[in-house]
C-alpha positions in Angstrom: -14.1 8.4 -33.4 -12.3 11.7 -33.2 -13.1 12.6 -29.6 -12.6 9.1 -28.8 -8.8 9.6 -30.0 -8.5 12.9 -28.2 -9.3 11.4 -25.1 -7.4 8.6 -25.6 -4.4 10.7 -26.3 -4.9 13.1 -23.2 -5.8 9.5 -21.2 -1.8 8.0 -22.2 0.0 10.6 -20.4 -2.7 11.7 -17.9 -3.4 8.2 -16.1 -0.1 7.0 -15.7 0.8 10.6 -14.0 -2.1 10.1 -11.8 -0.6 6.8 -10.6 2.6 7.9 -10.2 1.7 10.9 -8.0 -0.9 9.0 -6.2 2.0 6.8 -5.0 4.4 9.5 -4.3 1.9 10.9 -2.3 1.2 8.2 -0.1 5.2 7.2 0.7 6.4 10.5 1.1 7.2 10.5 4.8 8.6 6.7 4.4 12.1 7.6 3.4 13.5 8.4 6.9 12.5 5.3 8.8 15.3 3.4 10.4 16.1 -0.1 9.8 13.9 -2.2 11.9 13.6 -6.3 13.0 14.7 -8.4 10.3 16.9 -5.2 8.6 19.7 -5.4 11.2 20.6 -9.2 10.6 20.3 -8.7 7.1 21.2 -5.4 6.2 22.9 -3.7 9.0 25.3 -6.9 10.5 25.4 -8.6 7.3 28.9 -8.8 5.4 27.5 -10.0 2.4 26.2 -7.2 1.1 29.4 -4.9 1.2 30.4 -5.9 -2.0 28.8 -6.2 -5.1 30.4 -9.5 -6.3 30.5 -11.1 -2.6 32.4 -15.0 -3.0 29.0 -16.2 -1.9 25.4 -14.3 -2.8 23.5 -16.2 0.2 24.3 -14.8 3.7 24.8 -17.5 6.6 22.0 -18.0 8.5 18.1 -17.5 7.9 17.9 -14.1 6.7 15.5 -12.4 4.2 18.5 -12.1 1.8 19.7 -15.5 1.8 19.2 -17.8 -1.3 18.2 -14.8 -3.2 21.0 -13.6 -5.4 19.0 -10.5 -7.2 17.7 -9.4 -3.9 20.9 -9.5 -2.3 22.4 -7.7 -5.5 20.0 -5.0 -5.3 20.9 -4.1 -1.5 24.2 -4.5 -1.6 23.7 -2.0 -4.6 22.4 0.5 -2.3 25.2 -0.4 0.3 27.5 0.5 -2.4 26.1 4.1 -3.1 25.4 5.4 0.5 26.5 2.8 3.2 23.9 2.5 5.4 22.6 5.5 4.9 18.7 4.4 5.2 17.2 6.8 3.0 18.8 5.2 -0.1 17.3 1.9 0.8 13.7 3.4 1.0 14.2 5.5 -1.8 14.9 2.4 -4.2 12.0 0.6 -2.3 9.6 3.4 -3.6 11.0 3.5 -7.0 10.2 -0.6 -7.4 6.9 0.3 -5.9 6.2 3.3 -8.6 7.6 1.0 -11.4 5.3 -1.9 -10.0 2.1 0.3 -9.7 2.7 1.9 -13.3 3.3 -1.8 -14.8 0.0 -2.6 -13.1 -1.7 0.1 -15.1 -0.6 -0.8 -18.7 -1.2 -4.6 -18.0 -4.7 -3.8 -16.4 -5.1 -1.2 -19.3 -4.3 -3.7 -22.1 -6.6 -6.4 -20.1 -9.3 -4.2 -20.6 -8.5 -3.5 -24.6 -8.2 -6.9 -25.1 -10.1 -8.5 -28.1 -13.2 -9.8 -25.7 -13.3 -6.1 -24.2 -12.1 -3.9 -26.6 -15.6 -2.6 -27.3 -17.0 -2.2 -24.2 -13.6 -0.7 -22.7 -12.4 1.3 -25.7 -13.2 5.1 -23.9 -13.1 4.0 -20.1 -9.7 1.4 -19.7 -7.4 4.0 -19.5 -9.1 5.8 -16.3 -10.0 2.3 -14.7 -6.8 1.3 -14.8 -5.3 4.1 -13.4 -7.8 4.0 -10.4 -7.2 0.5 -9.9 -3.6 1.1 -10.0 -3.7 4.1 -8.1 -6.0 2.6 -5.4 -3.2 -0.5 -5.2 -0.3 1.9 -5.1 -1.8 3.9 -1.7 -3.6 1.0 -0.2 -2.0 0.8 3.6 -1.6 -3.4 3.1 1.5 -2.8 0.8 3.6 -0.6 3.3 5.1 -4.0 4.5 6.4 -4.2 1.5 7.3 -1.3 1.0 8.3 1.0 4.1 9.9 -1.8 5.9 13.4 -2.0 4.0 13.8 -5.6 3.7 10.6 -6.8 2.4 11.7 -5.3 -0.4 12.0 -9.1 -1.8 8.4 -9.0 -2.2 7.7 -5.6 -4.3 11.3 -6.4 -6.1 9.9 -10.0 -7.0 6.5 -8.4 -7.8 8.2 -5.6 -10.3 9.4 -8.7 -12.0 6.5 -10.8 -12.3 4.4 -7.6 -13.7 7.3 -7.2 -16.3 7.2 -11.0 -17.2 3.7 -10.5 -18.1 3.8 -7.4 -19.7 6.5 -8.7 -21.6 4.4 -12.1 -22.5 1.0 -9.5 -23.9 3.7 -7.5 -25.7 5.0 -10.7 -27.8 1.5 -11.9 -28.6 1.3 -8.3 -30.8 4.5 -7.6 -31.5 7.6 -9.2 -33.7 10.3 -8.0 -31.9 12.1 -11.5 -30.2 13.1 -9.8 -27.0 9.5 -9.4 -26.0 9.6 -13.0 -25.2 13.4 -13.2 -24.1 12.0 -10.4 -21.6 9.5 -12.4 -20.4 11.7 -15.4 -19.4 14.5 -13.4 -18.2 12.3 -10.9 -15.9 10.8 -14.6 -14.7 14.2 -15.8 -14.0 14.9 -12.7 -12.2 11.6 -12.8 -10.2 12.7 -16.4 -9.2 16.2 -15.3 -8.4 14.3 -12.7 -6.0 11.5 -14.3 -4.0 9.7 -17.7 -4.1 6.3 -16.2 -4.6 7.3 -15.6 -8.2 6.8 -19.5 -9.0 3.2 -18.6 -9.7 4.2 -16.4 -12.7 4.6 -19.2 -15.5 1.1 -20.5 -14.8 -0.7 -16.8 -14.4 0.9 -15.8 -17.9 -0.6 -19.1 -19.6 -3.9 -18.5 -17.8 -3.6 -14.9 -19.0 -2.8 -16.1 -22.6 -5.6 -18.4 -22.6 -8.3 -15.8 -21.2 -7.3 -12.3 -22.8 -5.0 -13.5 -25.8 -5.5 -16.8 -27.4 -8.7 -17.9 -26.2 -8.0 -21.7 -25.2 -4.8 -23.4 -23.8 -4.5 -25.3 -26.9 -4.0 -22.0 -28.9 -2.2 -20.4 -26.2 0.4 -23.4 -25.9 0.5 -23.5 -29.9 1.2 -20.3 -30.6 4.1 -19.6 -27.4 5.0 -23.1 -26.1 8.4 -22.2 -26.2 8.2 -19.2 -23.7 6.1 -21.3 -21.3 9.0 -24.1 -21.3 11.9 -21.3 -21.1 9.9 -19.8 -17.9 9.0 -23.0 -16.5 13.1 -23.9 -16.4 13.3 -20.9 -14.3 11.8 -22.8 -11.4 15.7 -24.1 -11.1 16.4 -21.2 -9.2 13.9 -21.7 -6.6 14.8 -25.5 -6.1 18.3 -24.2 -5.9 17.5 -22.0 -3.4 15.8 -25.0 -1.0 18.4 -28.0 -2.2 21.7 -26.2 -2.7 21.5 -23.2 -0.3 18.9 -24.6 2.0 17.6 -21.6 2.4 15.5 -21.7 6.0 11.6 -21.1 5.7 11.9 -20.9 1.5 10.0 -24.3 1.1 10.2 -27.5 3.6 7.8 -29.0 6.1 8.4 -27.6 9.5 8.1 -29.5 12.4 5.5 -27.2 14.2 2.7 -27.8 11.7 1.7 -30.7 9.5 0.8 -29.4 5.8 -2.9 -29.8 6.7 -3.0 -27.9 9.8 -0.9 -25.4 8.0 -3.8 -25.2 5.3 -6.5 -25.1 7.1 -4.7 -22.3 9.3 -4.3 -20.2 5.8 -8.4 -20.6 5.2 -8.5 -18.0 8.4 -5.4 -16.1 7.3 -6.5 -15.5 3.9 -9.9 -14.4 5.4 -7.6 -12.0 7.6 -5.7 -10.6 4.4 -9.1 -9.9 2.8 -10.3 -8.3 5.9 -7.6 -5.9 6.0 -7.9 -5.2 2.1 -11.2 -4.0 2.4 -10.9 -2.1 5.9 -7.2 -1.9 6.6 -7.0 -0.1 9.8 -5.5 -3.4 12.0 -1.9 -3.7 10.4 0.5 -5.5 12.1 4.0 -6.2 12.0 4.3 -9.6 13.5 2.2 -12.5 13.6 4.1 -15.1 15.6 1.3 -15.9 17.8 -1.0 -16.5 14.9 -2.8 -19.9 16.2 -2.2 -23.3 14.3 -5.8 -24.8 13.5 -5.5 -28.4 14.6 -8.8 -29.5 13.9 -11.9 -28.5 11.7 -13.8 -27.1 14.3 -11.0 -24.1 14.6 -11.9 -22.7 11.1 -13.6 -19.6 11.2 -16.8 -19.1 9.2 -14.7 -16.4 7.1 -11.9 -19.5 6.8 -15.1 -21.5 5.1 -16.0 -18.6 2.9 -12.5 -18.6 1.7 -12.7 -22.5 1.1 -16.0 -21.7 -1.1 -13.9 -18.9 -2.7 -11.3 -21.2 -3.7 -13.9 -23.9 -5.0 -15.7 -21.0 -7.0 -12.7 -20.3 -8.8 -11.6 -23.4 -10.3 -15.3 -23.3 -11.4 -14.8 -19.9 -12.8 -12.2 -20.8 -14.7 -14.0 -23.0 -17.1 -17.3 -20.9 -17.0 -16.5 -17.4 -16.5 -12.6 -17.0 -17.4 -11.8 -13.5 -16.6 -13.4 -13.6 -13.1 -11.7 -17.1 -12.5 -8.5 -15.2 -13.8 -8.7 -12.8 -10.8 -9.1 -15.4 -8.3 -6.5 -17.2 -9.7 -4.2 -14.5 -9.6 -4.9 -13.9 -6.2 -4.8 -17.3 -4.6 -2.1 -18.6 -6.6 0.4 -15.8 -6.0 -0.2 -16.8 -2.3 0.3 -20.3 -2.9 3.7 -20.6 -2.0 3.4 -18.9 1.1 -0.2 -20.1 1.7 -1.2 -23.2 1.1 0.3 -26.9 1.9 3.8 -25.5 3.1 4.6 -24.5 6.7 6.9 -21.5 6.4 9.2 -20.9 9.5 6.8 -20.0 12.2 4.9 -17.4 10.2 1.6 -18.5 9.3 1.1 -14.7 8.6 3.0 -12.1 7.1 1.1 -8.7 5.3 3.9 -8.5 2.9 2.6 -11.7 1.2 -0.4 -9.6 0.0 1.4 -7.3 -1.9 0.6 -8.6 -5.4 -2.3 -10.8 -4.9 -4.0 -7.4 -3.3 -4.0 -5.9 -7.1 -6.9 -8.7 -8.0 -9.2 -7.5 -5.0 -8.8 -4.1 -6.2 -9.3 -5.2 -9.8 -12.3 -7.0 -8.7 -13.6 -3.7 -6.9 -13.0 -1.2 -9.8 -14.1 -3.1 -12.9 -16.6 -5.2 -11.4 -18.2 -2.1 -9.5 -17.7 0.1 -13.0 -19.7 -2.6 -14.9 -23.4 -2.0 -13.5 -23.1 1.7 -13.6 -21.1 2.6 -16.6 -24.1 3.5 -18.2 -26.1 5.3 -15.6 -24.6 9.0 -15.6 -25.3 10.0 -12.3 -24.5 6.7 -10.6 -21.7 6.5 -12.2 -20.3 10.0 -11.0 -21.2 8.5 -7.5 -19.0 5.9 -8.2 -16.1 8.4 -9.1 -16.5 10.2 -6.3 -16.7 7.1 -4.1 -13.3 5.8 -6.0 -11.6 9.2 -5.0 -13.0 9.2 -1.3 -11.5 5.9 -1.0 -8.2 7.0 -2.4 -7.9 9.7 -0.2 -9.0 7.6 2.8 -6.5 4.9 1.8 -3.7 7.4 1.3 -4.2 9.0 4.7 -4.3 5.4 6.3 -0.6 4.9 4.1 0.8 7.9 5.8 -0.4 7.3 9.2 1.2 3.5 9.2 4.6 5.0 7.7 4.6 7.3 10.6 4.3 4.3 13.1 7.7 2.8 11.2 9.5 6.0 12.0 11.1 4.4 15.2 11.6 0.6 16.0 9.9 1.4 19.5 6.9 2.9 18.1 5.9 0.0 15.5 6.7 -2.5 17.9 4.9 -0.7 20.6 2.0 -0.7 17.9 2.5 -4.6 17.4 2.0 -5.1 21.0 -1.2 -3.0 21.4 -2.7 -4.8 18.5 -1.3 -8.5 19.6 -0.5 -8.5 23.0 0.0 -12.1 23.0 2.7 -12.0 20.5 6.0 -12.7 22.1 8.5 -11.9 19.4 6.9 -8.8 19.1 7.4 -7.8 22.8 11.0 -9.4 22.9 11.6 -6.9 19.6 10.3 -4.0 21.9 12.0 -5.0 24.7 15.5 -4.9 22.7 14.9 -1.6 21.6 14.4 0.1 24.8 17.6 -2.2 26.0 19.3 -0.5 23.3 18.0 2.9 24.6 19.1 2.0 28.0 23.0 1.3 26.4 22.9 4.8 25.0 23.4 6.5 28.8 25.9 5.7 31.5 25.5 2.4 33.6 23.2 3.7 36.5 22.2 6.8 35.2 18.5 7.5 35.5 17.7 7.4 31.9 19.5 3.9 31.7 17.3 2.3 34.5 14.2 3.8 32.9 14.5 2.4 29.8 16.0 -1.0 31.4 12.6 -1.1 33.1 10.9 -0.8 30.4 12.5 -3.8 28.6 12.1 -6.1 31.8 8.5 -5.6 31.8 8.6 -6.7 28.3 11.0 -9.8 28.9 9.1 -10.7 32.4 5.6 -10.9 30.4 6.7 -13.2 27.8 8.6 -15.3 30.2 4.9 -15.7 32.3 3.0 -16.6 29.1 5.4 -17.8 26.9 8.6 -19.4 29.0 10.0 -21.4 26.0 10.6 -18.3 23.9 14.2 -18.5 22.6 16.9 -15.7 23.9 14.2 -14.1 26.5 16.0 -15.4 29.7 19.3 -13.9 29.2 17.5 -10.8 27.9 15.2 -10.8 31.5 18.3 -11.0 33.4 20.3 -8.2 31.2 17.2 -5.6 31.7 17.5 -6.6 35.4 21.1 -5.9 35.5 20.6 -2.7 33.5 17.9 -1.6 35.6 20.2 -1.0 38.7 19.8 -4.3 40.6 22.9 -6.7 39.5 22.7 -8.8 42.4 19.5 -9.8 41.7 20.2 -10.3 37.9 23.3 -12.5 39.1 20.7 -14.5 41.3 18.2 -14.8 38.4 21.0 -16.2 36.2 21.6 -18.8 38.9 18.5 -19.5 39.2 17.6 -20.7 35.5 20.9 -22.6 35.3 19.4 -25.9 36.5 16.4 -25.6 34.0 18.0 -24.4 30.9 20.9 -26.7 29.6 20.4 -26.1 26.1 21.5 -22.0 26.9 23.5 -22.9 30.2 26.8 -21.3 28.0 25.1 -18.0 27.6 23.7 -17.8 31.5 27.4 -18.9 32.5 28.7 -16.0 30.5 26.0 -13.5 31.9 27.2 -14.2 35.1 30.7 -14.5 35.0 30.3 -11.0 33.4 28.4 -9.8 36.7 31.0 -11.2 38.8 33.9 -9.7 36.9 32.4 -6.4 37.4 32.5 -6.9 41.5 35.9 -8.1 40.6 35.2 -11.4 42.0 38.3 -12.9 39.8 38.0 -16.2 40.7 34.2 -17.2 40.4 34.0 -15.4 37.0 36.7 -17.2 35.6 34.9 -20.2 36.6 31.9 -19.3 34.9 33.6 -18.7 31.8 35.3 -21.9 31.8 32.2 -23.7 32.5 30.7 -22.0 29.7 33.5 -23.1 27.3 32.6 -27.0 28.3 28.8 -26.5 27.8 29.5 -25.4 24.5 32.9 -25.3 22.9 31.9 -23.5 19.6 30.8 -20.5 20.6 33.7 -17.5 20.7 32.3 -15.9 23.4 33.6 -17.5 26.6 36.9 -17.4 25.1 36.6 -13.4 24.5 35.7 -12.8 28.2 38.3 -14.8 29.4 40.8 -13.3 27.5 39.5 -9.8 28.7 39.9 -11.4 32.4 43.2 -12.0 31.8 44.3 -8.9 30.6 42.4 -7.1 33.4 44.8 -9.5 35.7 48.0 -8.5 33.3 48.4 -12.2 32.3 48.9 -10.8 28.7 50.2 -14.3 27.6 47.1 -16.0 28.6 45.2 -13.3 27.1 46.8 -13.3 23.8 45.8 -17.2 23.7 42.1 -16.7 24.4 41.5 -13.9 21.8 43.7 -15.9 19.2 41.5 -19.0 20.1 38.3 -16.7 20.1 39.1 -15.5 16.4 39.6 -19.0 15.7 35.9 -19.8 15.9 34.9 -16.7 14.5 37.3 -14.6 12.4 35.1 -11.6 12.4 35.1 -10.8 16.3 36.0 -7.4 15.9 36.9 -6.8 19.2 38.7 -9.8 19.8 40.9 -8.8 16.9 41.4 -5.1 19.1 42.2 -6.5 22.0 44.5 -9.3 20.4 46.9 -6.9 18.6 46.9 -4.6 22.2 47.8 -7.7 24.4 50.4 -8.9 22.0 52.4 -5.7 22.2 51.7 -5.9 25.9 53.3 -9.2 26.3 56.6 -8.4 24.6 57.1 -5.3 26.6 56.1 -2.6 24.4 
């Protein structure tokens, strides 16, 4: 017993240190990656994060932050500390990830030392928990929730999920009342961070029944108040859906029926499991993931997933520990991977962040149990685990490197998913941004614009209904040096695309104004106003046109009208001050 105590004393600090070290090494090159994709709308261009106490937490429009006040507050805190210095946002994400890994470690260790397993794992529990938590911390499938800044939504929600479960575990063996309060508070904070925490009260009850109380009846008898209070926190999700009307939170979208979406998720989850076991084909986006319209489109791997769901339900009764791992995996995925279509996102790798823990625990603990009594095989298993950790760390470092620039991550995504229009659009936009860094007509600007044009034209060929792409095609043609062809392109699109007529007219007007064809440019801007009176751009460009013609009173009127529609239109505000002074003869 003295040797066991000495071993446990050493593991008390060495095992969590191993988890900490592994996570830091795996993400050591993630701190300098730029804002990408949804980061721009949710962080860079979002006025709602400019204050720690905004008028309303939910930013307008469908951003990752909307309807998630705790997530907004965490991002606003980073902005208060460092503005748009991206390193502080990455550092916060890393701290969240390491904290989650350490909480996962203590949760696994306490589970292995619970009454049902205490004698079996009394010596190995710390090291098995450290192995599972470290492998989870370095697994590249977690990069999207850690390295992609705004997907902190997933990692922060998971942190609160784990805090809530840990507090519940401690409440079963401790007298202080703040452990139950901590479980409820963390659960509520998680619900206000992301909807995936909806499974927390159910997972907590399953854990209690499996590892603490021994039955649902006893768990509810001892801790029913905790579960009732945790269930009340579901109101945060109902508020996000019913009051904030968060787009994509929950709701049956027209692009797929609940049955079609559920069938699709069988294939998606099979893909997730493949990435968990062999994470070499990670992708930033899955916009092109096919919806299952009939049973024949479900792959054999999808049917295996369906069988596994049934096996999990049966295991909850006959093999509770194994059933709990299955429930952890499927229930945490349920808000995004069940019957509820999520705004054109059938798959997203960040959703596997916390469910991945169940897969790794099954591999580590399940792999250890048959070899623990065989010394040579046991050492081979330890060596295999170390090799897996090194290999996964290397893959994570490489994946982080792909996030080092928007062009590199989108290029990687397009290479892996060539039919993904959103990925090609993202890559095209990044090349357009590069083009705009150079003088119009320069070789560098034209070269970057041609790269963008290639992506936009590929989209136009195989996905002609993709939103905004037509505008981008015309802009890339213009930036590549052929303004006349760009003008002809906009003219050709107008008869067939009434929904974006205003945008097409504005772009054509800009080209005409550039060559000082003031009459036709003005006609285009006025036609854009008639096509869509609720947008500010036509009035702004009319103001610019009048300013160039020295009609300062008319320009003043248009800029004022622009600001009436969009009070945050900074260019219009600056020009309004200028033309007002000039109209008064200053």
